[in-house]
KELUM-398834 format. One record per atom (N, C-alpha, C, O, CB): residue in one letter; y, z, x. Coordinates in steps of 0.05 Angstrom, whole numbers, plus 5000, padded with zeros to 4 digits. Each point is the difference from the previous one (the first is absolute). Glycine has a CB too. Layout:
BEGIN
AYZX/...
END
This chain:
BEGIN
G497650005016/G502450004984/G502550005017/G499950025025/G497650224940/R504749745021/R502549995014/R501150295003/R499750174983/R501349374998/T500150515042/T501150265006/T503050014992/T501149804993/T495650265045/A504550184964/A502950024995/A501649835019/A502149894992/A497250584991/L499749505041/L501449835020/L499949714991/L502049855004/L496950485033/H498849584953/H499849734989/H502149964977/H501449804999/H493750185014/W505050224969/W501849984977/W502949985009/W501549834991/W495250434982/A504149925045/A502850005010/A500749745015/A502149894995/A497650615008/A498549415014/A500549765015/A500149764981/A501649825004/A496150375036/G500649804940/G499949784981/G502449984983/G500549794987/G494750265013/R506450164999/R502550004985/R502549995018/R502250014991/R495450244972/G501849745063/G502249995019/G501750255001/G502450005006/G497749524987/R498650715001/R501550254999/R500150135027/R498250145009/R500249924944/A503849885061/A500450095028/A499850305001/A498850115018/A504049494992/D498650544972/D500050295000/D497250124997/D499250185015/D505449814966/A493849905001/A497350104995/A498249945024/A498450175008/A502349784942/V499449805060/V498349935023/V500650185024/V498150105012/V501849424972/R502650515022/R500750175023/R499350294996/R499150145018/R504649554992/H496650414965/H499350284994/H497050045003/H499150195012/H504849844957/L494549785020/L497150035002/L499049985029/L498350165008/L501349634947/L501650035061/L499249985028/L500850265015/L498550095017/L502049414981/A501950614996/A500850255013/A498250234993/A499650185016/A505149654982/L494150164978/L498150214992/L497249965012/L498350164996/L504349894962/G497149735056/G497549945013/G498049834984/G497650015006/G503150425017/A500349434958/A498349824984/A498549815019/A501349885018/A501850164941/R494349935037/R498549825016/R500049724987/R499949974976/R497250415040/V503049425001/V499949724990/V497149934995/V498350005018/V505949885007/K495250064950/K497249934992/K500049734986/K502149904992/K496750595004/L498949405001/L499749744986/L499550064971/L498650194992/L499749585049/S502750054942/S499450024971/S497349884994/S498649915018/S506450074971/G494350024986/G497449894992/G499649705007/G497849915005/G502250424959/N502349535037/N499849715007/N500649965030/N500649785009/N500750094944/Q498450355063/Q500449995029/Q502949945008/Q500549925023/Q494849944981/A506650184978/A502849965006/A501150255013/A499350224993/A501349454969/S501250305057/S501450225013/S502650054985/S500949834984/S496950075061/P503550324960/P502750044988/P501949785009/P501949934985/P497350565015/L500449395024/L501849785009/L499549764982/L502049854995/L497950325052/H497749784944/H499549784981/H501750044975/H501249824989/H494150125029/D504650314971/D501450064976/D503049985004/D501549904983/D494850415003/L504749785037/L502949985006/L500849705001/L502049934989/L497850515037/A498649404988/A500649725002/A500049864973/A501649814996/A496450195050/A500450084936/A499849884973/A502150114981/A500349904978/A494950035030/S506250285000/S501950134982/S502549834994/S501150024978/S497350415040/G502449405001/G502549854995/G502550175002/G502149914993/G495249784979/S502450565036/S502250185001/S501949935023/S499149935022/S498050434958/P505549675016/P501949955022/P499750215022/P500949965022/P502349834945/N495650445027/N499550215020/N497649945018/N499750135020/N502350204948/A496449485024/A497449955013/A500349975031/A498550145014/A499949654944/P503350035052/P500149975029/P500750255015/P499150045023/P502249494969/T500350654996/T500750245014/T497750205002/T500150195017/T504649744968/L493450054998/L497750184999/L497649925018/L498250155005/L503249974949/V498749635055/V497749895015/V499550185025/V497750075005/V503449464979/Q501050535031/Q499650165024/Q498950274994/Q498450115016/Q505349645005/D497150374957/D499050274993/D497049984995/D498450175010/D506049964970/L494749675005/L497149984994/L498449925025/L497850105004/L503449774950/L500049965063/L498649925024/L499850235021/L498150015015/L503449524977/A500550645008/A499950235018/A497750194992/A498750125017/A506349854990/A494450044967/A497950174990/A497249875005/A498150145005/A505050054961/A496849555032/A497449855003/A500649715008/A500249834982/A497650484984/P502449645060/P500649735009/P498149784991/P500749774998/P501450455041/W495449854956/W497949814993/W500749854974/W498849794995/W497850505028/Q505149824961/Q500749884974/Q501149715003/Q499549844982/Q501450625000/L500549495039/L501349745003/L498049775001/L500549794989/L503250445036/T494049824988/T498049785003/T497550054983/T498049885005/T503850055041/H498450254935/H497750064982/H500049814977/H502149944988/H498050555025/R497649414979/R499749834977/R498750154977/R498350175004/R501249435026/D501550354946/D498850124976/D497449864993/D499149825015/D505550324968/N494249934995/N497449884993/N500249704993/N497949874996/N500650584989/M503949455011/M500449714995/M500749855026/M500449764999/M501150354954/G498650045069/G500649875026/G503049975005/G500849855018/G494949914978/H505950384989/H502949985003/H501250215018/H499250244999/H501049574955/Y501550115064/Y501650185016/Y502450094983/Y500649884979/Y498049895065/P502850454964/P502450084986/P502149774998/P501349974980/P497850505036/V501149375006/V502049784999/V499349804978/V501849894988/V498950175061/D496749904945/D499249834978/D501050104973/D500849854983/D495250015044/K503950414970/K500950124975/K503049964996/K501049954978/K495450395026/A505249685018/A502949954999/A500549714992/A501849954983/A499050415051/R497749464977/R500449724993/R499349954971/R501349854986/R497650025061/D498950264943/D499249964972/D502150084980/D500349874979/D495150225036/V506250114991/V502150084982/V502749875006/V502050054987/V495750385007/G502349395026/G502549865007/G502050165015/G502449935000/G496849804960/D500050495053/D501950175015/D500249895028/D498650085018/D500350324954/K503049415032/K500349865026/K500850195022/K499149985022/K502149614953/T500650605018/T500950195021/T497750175011/T499750035024/T504849994953/M493950085004/M497750165009/M497949835014/M498950095021/M501950224940/A498849455029/A498049825013/A500949945029/A498350015018/A500549794937/H503750145049/H501049945027/H499850245018/H499349985024/H503849684957/H497550575008/H499950255016/H497150055009/H499550065023/H504450134951/L494249795007/L497250045007/L498949795019/L498450055018/L501050174938/E501549535040/E499149785018/E500950055028/E498549965019/E501849724943/A502250415041/A501050065027/A498450235013/A499349985024/A505349884962/L494750344999/L498450225011/L497249905007/L498950085021/L503750254952/M496249505010/M497449905006/M500049835025/M498050005015/M500950014936/M503249835053/M500149835024/M500150185025/M498949925020/M503549724954/T498850595024/T500150185023/T497250105006/T499250015023/T505550134965/V493849934991/V497250095003/V498249785010/V498450045019/V502350304945/V499649425025/V498349775008/V500649935029/V498249935015/V501849904938/G502550195055/G500749945028/G498750185019/G499449925023/G504949914961/K495250425008/K498750205018/K497049975000/K498750055020/K505150264972/R495149614985/R497149994998/R498849725001/R497549975002/R502950434971/G501249405027/G499049724999/G499849914971/G500950144982/G496549945061/P501549694953/P499949894973/P498350184981/P498150135008/P502549415011/T500150454956/T498550164980/T497549854993/T499749765004/T504550444978/A494049945006/A497449894992/A500549814976/A502050014987/A495550405029/K500549414980/K500249824977/K499950164974/K498850214999/K498949425028/P503750274953/P499950154974/P497150024990/P498449815003/P506250024986/R494850405000/R497350054990/R499749884972/R501949994985/R497750435042/T498149484967/T499449914973/T498350224988/T498750155014/T501649354998/P499650514961/P498450224988/P497150005009/P498750214999/P504349764962/S495949805047/S497150005008/S499650005030/S497849955009/S501349814948/S503050295058/S499749975029/S498250215012/S499149975023/S505449844978/W494850404985/W498250215010/W497149914999/W498350105014/W505050254972/M496149454997/M497249934995/M498649905025/M497750095006/M503649794948/P499849945062/P498649915024/P499250225019/P497950005011/P504549574985/S499550635007/S499350215019/S497950184988/S498350115015/S506349885003/C495450054956/C497850164987/C497349865003/C498050125006/C505350064961/M496849565029/M497549845003/M498950025028/M497650035004/M503949664959/S500350285057/S499150015028/S498950285006/S497950025013/S505649645000/A497850554978/A499150275006/A497350044986/A498250125011/A506550044994/G495149754970/G497550044985/G497749855013/G497750105001/G504949964958/K497949705050/K497949835013/K499150145026/K497650005006/K504449584973/A499950525036/A499450135026/A498250254995/A498450075017/A505949765003/R496050304957/R498550234994/R497549944984/R498550184992/R505750095009/G495349474994/G497649934984/G500350044970/G498050004986/G499450105054/L505149954951/L500450044971/L500349754984/L499750004976/L502450435036/V498549355002/V500349744987/V497949825012/V499849975024/V505250104968/G493549794990/G497949825010/G501149745011/G502549965000/G494550244966/S501249645042/S500849745012/S501349814980/S501349815007/S495150255026/D503250004941/D501249824980/D502850084993/D501249894982/D494350044999/E505650275033/E502850094998/E500850104972/E502249964991/E498849715044/R497150464951/R500750114973/R501950235004/R499850155020/R495849714961/P506350185000/P501950225002/P498550275001/P497850034990/P505649704986/L497950465037/L498850275003/L499250134974/L497950114998/L504849945043/L499149934939/L499450134974/L497649884986/L498550144987/L506349975010/E494949635005/E497849864987/E497450115012/E498150054985/E504749545007/G497150445034/G497650105013/G499550294993/G497650094998/G503149595039/A501450484959/A499750284993/A498950044972/A498750204994/A505149905037/A496849714951/A499150024973/A497049994998/A498850124981/A505449675004/R494550075033/R497049984999/R498750245013/R497650054995/R502849465007/A501050645014/A498850225015/A499450244982/A498950205009/A503649665031/
END
């Protein structure tokens, strides 16, 4: 579920976000794997760019974290048409990418399957006919 920090960030409430962080609120993921930075970016609030540094100071990983749809926070800002926030997040991401090298290819919802199949085959859980793991488990 969403935390109070998600709620405050999603409404662009600078006072509430800063108060919660000062009280030691932990940055957690919501049910859809969104971070408070995702919610802030989607808020469309004029306060949003000023709160980015506060949220990143609490949990820097939010900038490059993808939700369960594969969206970065910058994608959420673009979705709502918040150009100021999108440009701000893009600039920050370029700084991170410059330090780490190029980012990974975007994930597709089924991108985990080949690695599961490889792992299952290596452990003898998947036969030579490459049947999915769950299909084989149903017969067991």
